[in-house]
Steps between C-alpha positions, in 0.01 A plus 500: 500500500637830368418391146138432599469842660646665192255316277206602721608865487540483123151354464353765729660779295361352180147472642488836675403708193181295447405539864562875480286524186218314675525732799480798266194359326324440832596849621352652186178302501423527871676825592697325770854539627792282395490326839126434470549357151781278633275379781224409251745298288622314808144448619406339167818293485478336840146356515505404133833321551637683197846652478491876530679532167226297330230719656687807378526355148123437499431859610731640232339276237162657576640833379529330160135389511587144603263341751624431850478137610174450689661384824719812512212728403297370792782564748575842353136604519490398866830677574375823346168481683679457832739785421214731412311406816802585714546834323145608581517407869 
């Protein structure tokens, strides 16, 4: 049990930089806070049934001119539209 927890923590530490890079990219593009960027990543991850780390990798890849997978692009577009609508209320 302790070994499993240690492995999970190790994996989380290895994946965290990609998630932080994705948050930074979203913050830059949409002028949002770190928390708002985090919420958008989670919002895309959950309904698309995609691990948050994989969503983050896709976002970071777009900074290198790589296309985002269509299913993630659709969820991200919706997430941003909802975020913008809430900001203007």
